[in-house]
C-alpha positions as CSV (number, residue, x, y, z in Angstrom):
1,Q,-0.2,0.3,0.1
2,R,2.5,2.2,0.6
3,H,3.7,1.8,-2.8
4,A,0.4,1.7,-4.4
5,E,1.0,4.9,-7.0
6,E,4.6,2.8,-8.2
7,I,3.0,-0.8,-8.3
8,S,-0.2,0.6,-10.0
9,G,2.2,2.2,-12.8
10,W,3.6,-0.4,-13.6
11,N,0.8,-2.3,-13.8
12,V,-0.4,0.3,-16.5
13,R,2.7,0.1,-18.4
14,E,3.8,-3.4,-18.2
15,V,0.3,-5.4,-18.2
16,G,-2.0,-2.8,-20.1
17,A,-4.2,-3.1,-17.3
18,V,-6.9,0.3,-17.4
19,P,-5.9,2.3,-13.7
20,G,-9.4,0.9,-12.2
21,M,-7.8,-2.6,-12.8
22,A,-4.5,-2.0,-11.4
23,G,-6.0,-0.5,-8.4
24,F,-8.4,-3.6,-7.7
25,A,-5.2,-6.0,-8.5
26,L,-3.5,-3.8,-6.0
27,H,-6.1,-3.7,-3.4
28,V,-6.8,-7.5,-3.8
29,A,-2.9,-8.7,-3.7
30,A,-2.6,-6.4,-0.4
31,E,-5.5,-8.3,0.8
32,E,-3.8,-11.7,0.1
33,C,-0.9,-10.8,2.7
34,Y,-3.1,-9.9,5.1
35,E,-4.9,-13.3,5.1
36,A,-1.6,-15.2,4.8
37,A,-0.7,-13.5,7.5
38,T,-3.4,-15.0,9.8
39,L,-1.7,-18.7,9.0
40,P,0.9,-18.6,11.8
41,G,-1.7,-18.7,14.3
42,R,-3.8,-21.0,12.6
43,A,-4.4,-24.4,14.2
44,I,-2.3,-26.4,11.8
45,G,-2.7,-30.0,13.7
46,E,-4.9,-31.9,16.2
47,V,-4.3,-34.4,18.9
48,L,-5.5,-37.9,18.1
49,P,-6.8,-41.0,20.4
50,S,-4.5,-43.5,20.6
51,E,-4.8,-47.3,21.7
52,Q,-1.1,-46.9,23.3
53,P,0.0,-44.7,26.0
54,R,1.1,-42.0,24.2
55,L,0.3,-38.7,23.1
56,S,-0.9,-38.5,18.9
57,M,-0.9,-36.1,17.0
58,A,-1.0,-35.3,13.5
59,R,1.0,-31.8,12.8
60,R,0.9,-29.8,9.7
61,M,4.7,-29.4,8.4
62,P,6.4,-26.9,5.5
63,A,6.2,-28.7,2.3
64,G,10.1,-27.7,1.7
65,V,10.3,-25.6,-1.5
66,V,7.7,-24.2,-3.1
67,A,7.7,-23.1,-6.9
68,V,5.8,-20.1,-8.2
69,I,4.6,-20.1,-12.3
70,S,2.3,-17.4,-12.6
71,P,0.6,-15.9,-16.0
72,F,1.1,-12.4,-17.7
73,N,-2.9,-11.2,-17.2
74,V,-2.9,-10.5,-13.7
75,P,0.6,-11.3,-12.4
76,I,0.2,-9.5,-8.8
77,I,-2.6,-11.1,-7.8
78,L,-2.3,-14.7,-9.1
79,G,1.4,-14.6,-7.6
80,I,1.3,-13.0,-4.5
81,R,-1.9,-15.5,-3.7
82,S,0.5,-18.3,-4.0
83,V,4.0,-16.8,-2.3
84,A,2.4,-15.1,0.6
85,P,0.5,-18.0,2.1
86,A,3.3,-20.7,1.2
87,L,5.7,-18.2,3.1
88,A,3.1,-17.7,6.0
89,L,3.4,-21.6,6.3
90,G,7.1,-21.8,6.5
91,N,8.4,-22.8,3.0
92,A,10.9,-21.1,0.6
93,V,9.0,-20.2,-3.1
94,I,11.2,-19.6,-5.9
95,L,8.8,-17.4,-8.3
96,K,8.4,-17.6,-11.8
97,P,6.6,-14.6,-13.5
98,D,5.8,-14.7,-17.0
99,P,8.4,-13.0,-18.7
100,R,6.3,-10.3,-20.6
101,T,5.1,-9.2,-16.9
102,A,8.8,-9.7,-14.9
103,V,8.2,-6.4,-13.1
104,T,4.6,-6.4,-11.8
105,G,4.6,-10.2,-11.6
106,G,7.9,-10.7,-9.9
107,T,10.6,-7.5,-9.4
108,L,8.0,-5.8,-7.2
109,M,7.2,-8.9,-5.1
110,A,10.5,-9.0,-4.5
111,R,11.2,-5.8,-3.3
112,V,8.1,-5.3,-1.4
113,L,8.9,-8.5,1.2
114,E,12.6,-7.5,0.9
115,E,12.0,-4.2,2.3
116,A,9.0,-5.7,4.5
117,G,12.2,-8.0,6.7
118,L,11.6,-11.5,4.8
119,P,14.8,-13.5,5.5
120,P,17.3,-13.7,2.7
121,G,16.7,-16.5,0.6
122,G,13.1,-17.2,1.6
123,L,12.0,-15.7,-1.7
124,Q,14.0,-16.1,-5.2
125,M,12.6,-14.8,-8.1
126,L,13.7,-16.5,-11.1
127,P,12.2,-15.6,-14.6
128,G,12.4,-17.2,-18.0
129,G,10.1,-19.2,-20.5
130,A,9.1,-22.9,-20.6
131,D,12.6,-24.6,-19.8
132,V,13.2,-22.8,-16.7
133,G,9.5,-24.3,-15.4
134,E,10.5,-27.1,-16.5
135,A,13.5,-27.2,-14.7
136,L,11.7,-25.9,-11.5
137,I,9.5,-28.8,-12.2
138,A,12.2,-31.6,-12.2
139,D,14.1,-30.3,-9.3
140,P,14.3,-32.7,-6.3
141,H,14.4,-29.4,-4.1
142,V,11.3,-28.1,-5.4
143,R,8.1,-30.4,-3.5
144,V,5.1,-28.6,-4.6
145,I,4.5,-26.4,-7.9
146,S,1.5,-23.7,-7.8
147,F,0.5,-22.5,-11.8
148,T,-2.2,-20.3,-12.9
149,G,-2.2,-20.5,-17.1
150,S,-3.6,-22.3,-19.8
151,T,-5.4,-25.6,-19.4
152,P,-2.6,-27.0,-22.3
153,V,0.2,-25.7,-20.4
154,G,-1.3,-27.2,-17.2
155,R,-2.0,-30.3,-18.6
156,R,2.0,-30.9,-19.1
157,I,3.1,-29.8,-15.8
158,G,0.4,-31.8,-14.4
159,E,2.1,-34.9,-16.3
160,L,5.5,-33.9,-15.7
161,A,5.2,-32.9,-11.8
162,G,3.5,-36.8,-11.5
163,R,6.4,-38.3,-13.0
164,H,8.4,-36.9,-10.5
165,L,5.7,-37.5,-7.8
166,K,5.1,-33.8,-6.8
167,R,1.9,-32.0,-6.0
168,A,1.0,-29.7,-8.7
169,H,-2.2,-27.0,-7.9
170,L,-3.2,-26.0,-11.4
171,E,-5.5,-23.0,-11.9
172,L,-6.2,-23.1,-15.6
173,G,-8.2,-21.8,-18.6
174,G,-12.3,-21.3,-18.4
175,N,-15.0,-20.4,-20.8
176,S,-17.4,-19.5,-18.6
177,A,-21.1,-19.0,-18.9
178,L,-23.8,-16.1,-17.8
179,L,-27.4,-17.4,-17.8
180,V,-29.8,-14.8,-18.4
181,L,-33.1,-16.3,-17.3
182,D,-36.4,-15.7,-18.6
183,D,-37.3,-13.3,-15.6
184,A,-34.4,-11.1,-15.6
185,D,-34.0,-7.8,-16.1
186,V,-32.7,-7.0,-19.4
187,D,-30.6,-3.6,-18.4
188,E,-29.4,-4.9,-15.9
189,A,-27.8,-8.0,-17.3
190,V,-26.4,-6.0,-19.8
191,N,-24.5,-4.1,-17.3
192,L,-23.4,-7.5,-16.1
193,A,-22.5,-9.0,-19.1
194,A,-20.2,-6.0,-20.2
195,W,-18.0,-6.1,-17.7
196,G,-17.9,-9.8,-17.3
197,S,-16.5,-9.7,-21.2
198,F,-15.1,-6.7,-21.3
199,F,-12.9,-6.2,-18.1
200,H,-9.2,-6.0,-18.4
201,Q,-10.0,-6.8,-22.4
202,G,-11.5,-10.4,-21.4
203,Q,-8.2,-11.6,-20.2
204,I,-9.2,-13.1,-16.9
205,C,-9.5,-16.6,-16.4
206,M,-13.5,-15.9,-15.0
207,T,-14.4,-13.5,-18.4
208,T,-17.7,-14.4,-19.2
209,G,-17.1,-16.2,-22.6
210,R,-20.6,-17.3,-23.2
211,H,-23.9,-15.6,-23.0
212,L,-27.1,-17.9,-22.9
213,V,-30.4,-15.8,-23.1
214,A,-33.7,-16.7,-22.9
215,D,-35.6,-16.3,-25.7
216,R,-37.9,-13.6,-25.0
217,L,-35.1,-11.3,-23.8
218,Y,-32.5,-12.1,-26.8
219,D,-33.1,-9.3,-29.1
220,A,-33.0,-6.7,-26.4
221,F,-30.0,-8.4,-24.8
222,V,-27.9,-8.0,-27.9
223,E,-29.4,-4.5,-29.0
224,G,-28.2,-3.6,-25.8
225,L,-24.9,-5.0,-24.9
226,A,-24.0,-4.2,-28.8
227,A,-24.8,-0.3,-28.0
228,K,-22.9,-0.6,-24.9
229,A,-19.8,-2.3,-26.5
230,G,-19.6,0.4,-29.3
231,A,-19.7,2.9,-27.0
232,L,-17.0,1.8,-24.8
233,P,-13.5,4.2,-24.9
234,V,-10.7,1.9,-25.7
235,G,-6.8,3.0,-26.0
236,D,-3.6,3.6,-24.0
237,P,-4.8,3.9,-20.4
238,A,-1.8,5.7,-19.3
239,A,-2.9,8.7,-21.8
240,G,-7.0,8.8,-20.9
241,D,-9.5,7.1,-19.0
242,V,-10.5,4.5,-21.0
243,A,-12.3,1.1,-20.8
244,L,-10.2,-0.9,-22.4
245,G,-6.2,-1.1,-23.0
246,P,-4.3,-3.1,-24.9
247,V,-4.0,-7.2,-24.9
248,I,-0.9,-8.5,-24.2
249,D,0.7,-8.5,-27.5
250,A,0.5,-9.5,-31.5
251,G,0.4,-13.4,-31.0
252,Q,-3.0,-12.7,-28.5
253,R,-4.6,-10.3,-30.8
254,D,-4.3,-12.7,-33.8
255,K,-6.0,-15.5,-31.9
256,I,-8.5,-13.4,-30.8
257,H,-9.4,-12.0,-34.5
258,G,-8.8,-15.1,-35.3
259,L,-11.6,-17.1,-33.6
260,V,-14.4,-14.4,-34.3
261,T,-13.2,-14.6,-37.9
262,A,-13.7,-18.1,-37.7
263,S,-17.2,-17.8,-35.9
264,V,-18.6,-15.1,-38.3
265,E,-17.5,-17.6,-41.3
266,Q,-19.4,-20.2,-39.5
267,G,-22.9,-18.4,-39.1
268,A,-22.3,-15.7,-36.0
269,Q,-23.5,-12.2,-36.7
270,L,-20.7,-9.5,-35.7
271,A,-23.2,-6.9,-33.6
272,S,-20.6,-4.7,-32.6
273,G,-16.8,-4.8,-32.9
274,G,-14.0,-7.2,-34.7
275,T,-11.9,-4.6,-35.4
276,Y,-8.7,-3.5,-33.8
277,E,-5.8,-1.0,-33.9
278,R,-2.3,-2.1,-33.1
279,L,-3.0,-3.7,-30.0
280,F,-6.2,-2.1,-29.2
281,Y,-9.1,-5.1,-30.1
282,R,-12.7,-3.2,-30.0
283,P,-15.1,-5.2,-27.5
284,T,-17.0,-7.4,-29.6
285,V,-20.4,-8.9,-29.5
286,L,-20.9,-12.1,-31.8
287,A,-24.9,-13.1,-32.0
288,G,-26.4,-16.1,-33.2
289,V,-23.3,-17.9,-32.5
290,P,-23.5,-21.9,-33.3
291,L,-22.4,-24.0,-30.9
292,T,-19.8,-25.4,-33.0
293,A,-18.0,-21.9,-33.4
294,P,-14.7,-21.3,-32.0
295,A,-15.5,-18.7,-30.0
296,F,-18.4,-20.4,-28.1
297,A,-16.5,-23.8,-27.6
298,E,-13.3,-22.3,-27.0
299,E,-11.5,-19.9,-24.7
300,V,-10.8,-16.5,-26.4
301,F,-9.1,-14.8,-24.1
302,G,-10.2,-11.6,-25.5
303,P,-13.0,-8.6,-25.0
304,V,-15.4,-11.1,-26.8
305,A,-18.9,-11.7,-25.7
306,P,-20.6,-14.5,-27.2
307,V,-24.4,-14.4,-27.6
308,T,-26.5,-17.8,-28.1
309,R,-30.6,-17.7,-27.9
310,V,-31.8,-20.5,-25.7
311,S,-35.7,-21.9,-25.1
312,S,-35.6,-22.4,-21.3
313,A,-33.8,-22.6,-18.6
314,E,-32.8,-26.2,-19.0
315,E,-31.5,-25.9,-22.1
316,A,-29.0,-23.0,-20.8
317,A,-28.0,-25.0,-17.9
318,E,-27.3,-28.6,-20.4
319,L,-25.7,-26.3,-22.7
320,A,-23.6,-24.4,-20.1
321,A,-22.5,-27.7,-18.6
322,A,-21.5,-29.3,-21.9
323,G,-18.3,-27.6,-22.2
324,E,-15.1,-29.1,-21.4
325,Y,-14.3,-26.3,-18.9
326,G,-15.9,-25.5,-14.9
327,L,-14.6,-22.8,-13.6
328,S,-17.1,-19.2,-12.8
329,L,-20.3,-19.1,-13.9
330,G,-23.3,-16.2,-13.3
331,I,-26.9,-16.5,-13.3
332,V,-29.4,-13.4,-13.5
333,T,-32.8,-14.2,-12.5
334,R,-35.4,-12.4,-10.0
335,D,-35.7,-15.8,-8.3
336,V,-32.8,-16.8,-6.4
337,M,-33.4,-20.3,-5.3
338,R,-34.6,-21.0,-8.7
339,G,-31.0,-19.3,-9.6
340,L,-29.2,-21.6,-7.3
341,A,-31.5,-25.1,-8.5
342,V,-30.2,-23.9,-12.4
343,A,-26.7,-24.0,-10.3
344,E,-26.8,-27.3,-9.1
345,R,-26.9,-29.0,-12.6
346,I,-23.9,-27.2,-13.6
347,P,-20.1,-28.2,-12.7
348,T,-18.0,-25.2,-11.6
349,G,-15.7,-24.1,-8.8
350,I,-17.3,-20.9,-8.5
351,V,-21.0,-19.6,-8.7
352,H,-22.7,-16.1,-8.2
353,I,-26.1,-15.9,-8.4
354,N,-27.2,-12.1,-9.7
355,D,-23.5,-11.3,-10.4
356,Q,-21.3,-12.1,-13.6
357,T,-18.6,-14.4,-13.5
358,V,-15.3,-12.1,-12.7
359,N,-15.2,-12.0,-9.0
360,D,-12.3,-12.4,-6.3
361,E,-11.7,-12.1,-2.4
362,A,-8.7,-13.2,-0.4
363,N,-10.4,-15.3,1.7
364,A,-12.8,-17.0,-0.6
365,P,-12.1,-20.4,-2.1
366,F,-11.1,-20.0,-5.6
367,G,-10.3,-22.5,-8.2
368,G,-12.2,-24.7,-11.2
369,V,-12.7,-28.5,-12.0
370,R,-13.0,-30.1,-15.2
371,A,-10.3,-28.4,-17.3
372,S,-10.3,-25.8,-15.5
373,G,-8.4,-26.9,-12.8
374,T,-7.3,-29.3,-10.0
375,G,-10.0,-27.5,-7.5
376,A,-9.9,-24.6,-4.8
377,R,-6.4,-24.9,-4.0
378,F,-6.3,-20.8,-3.4
379,G,-8.0,-18.7,-0.9
380,G,-8.9,-19.0,2.7
381,A,-7.1,-20.5,5.7
382,A,-8.3,-24.4,4.9
383,A,-7.1,-24.5,0.9
384,N,-3.7,-22.5,1.7
385,I,-3.0,-25.2,4.4
386,E,-3.9,-27.9,2.5
387,A,-1.9,-26.9,-0.6
388,F,1.5,-25.5,1.1
389,T,1.9,-28.2,3.8
390,E,2.4,-31.9,4.5
391,T,0.9,-33.9,7.0
392,R,3.1,-35.5,9.6
393,W,1.5,-38.0,12.5
394,I,3.9,-37.5,15.8
395,T,3.6,-39.8,18.7
396,M,5.7,-39.1,22.2
397,R,5.9,-42.0,25.7
398,G,7.0,-40.9,28.8
399,E,8.5,-44.5,28.7
400,P,9.9,-46.5,25.7
401,P,7.8,-49.8,25.3
402,R,8.7,-53.6,25.8
403,Y,8.3,-55.8,22.2
404,P,8.3,-59.2,22.6
405,F,11.9,-59.7,20.7
């Protein structure tokens, strides 16, 4: 918090975050530290009953060395949420940020912890590419790998970690659905949808990737979302008040545009956007998106809102559950209990009734199922203790026992 201006400036400069996003990232990163600071005072063991005259207990021990591999999109949050609890629970940490965001995702974090008094060697930053990540996973000193990133890379990390008999906590991609049920308020739904798909240029794992809208609201929803997208200012976040900044690089921009173009070729209608200037991609609304179109079936990781018409809540639930991902879910309805009942049919790690899909709090469990990862390994004391410690059984006797031989 003392260095907020400097850290936010780097977030804008290096990541392309608009100031509001930079401020949000800083707030959550600070809260992650406060949450982690409570861990040393938590009960990290239990006394067990025993058949023998002895004290028997289970105790949580530091895992040893934890490797944290963080991505480019929200590097300060997605690094500190593993670094801080791992350190607080007695581990040493090696942090490998994405090479494109090594300052925001690594250097700033290391400097803050150094100034706060972390002993030398407690945290090491090791920038580099995939070869460095593989070396970390293979090194016998590293016992736990905490990775946030794409599903294809997560699969490779999980395979390599399994070969070396190491735990890998994998928080991966998503293609999260927003269900707009037939009793929803269209204006409210449009406001949620725009934020869910366009915030931080759509470069968030929880980004709303599929909008499943009830038939009677569909036309008004598409019209409203397209109008909002067309009015959003896009540009350099360091130079003016904009809603969207640049995507991370030309490769990501071309991937986004390729998915949009291929989806239009398959029958989707371009209701808004679909154009770019340099790294600034316009917020895009695709209407009537076929279920096989790439923008519907795949994670776009860009400011694209594919909208599909559904005839019922049952059809919406079936479509939302049909994809391979299972990270976040939003449901908009005036009947909260109905929304919860629909959510029960869709396997995801996160559900928000009457909100969009992008939310994060340091004390809440965070993670996905299916191709979105290995479950809630972040957020809250229980998840962090489970993630970054090992369980040891300990017994103590006043007198040694006598055995038959």
